[in-house]
N, C-alpha and C positions, 0 to 999 in steps of 0.2 A: 311827894313823888321825887325820887332822886333824878338828877339830870342824866341824860343819855350820854354814854361815852362816845367820843368821836370815832368814826369808822375810817381809819386811814387806808383801808384796802381799796377805797374808791379813788385814791389819789392818782393823778397822772404822773408818769415818770417811771423810774426803775421800780419794778415790783408791783406797779399799780394795775388797775383793771385794764387799762389800755394795752399795757405790755403783755398781760396774760391773754387778751383777746388776739393780739397780733401773733403770739406763739401758737395759739390754737388754730388760727386761720392758716398759718404756714404749714401746720401739720397735716391739713387736709389737702389731698392731691387728687381732686375729682375732675379738674379742668386741665387738660393736657396742652391746650393751645396757648402759648406764651403771648401771642398777639392779643388774644381775647382778654387775658389777665391784665395786660398793659392798658387796654382800652377801658377796662373796668376801673383801674386805679386812676386813670386820667379823669374819668367821669366822677369818681368819688371826690377827687380834689376840687373839681369845678363846683360840685354841689356844696362842699364844705365852704368854699369861698362865697358862694351865694348865701349860705346860711349866715356867715360872718357879716356880710354886708347888710342883710335884713336885720340882724341884731343891732348893728350900729345905727341903722335908720330908726328902729324902734326906740333905741336909747335917745336919739336926737329928738324924736317926737315927744317922749316923756319929759325931756328937759324943757322943751318949749311950752308944754302944758303947764 
């Protein structure tokens, strides 16, 4: 069975999935309230920080095992 080719489309950065998702999200204009959008962005950043901390703690746990 031949090895699978790497899928570079999932890369973060210019032209990656994250950039495409950001462009698609910006194209949608269903929420008119800028304060609501700002609060959602703040909440997303807080959740991303929480995820990052949990991943760090999980890594430390695995290192100690």
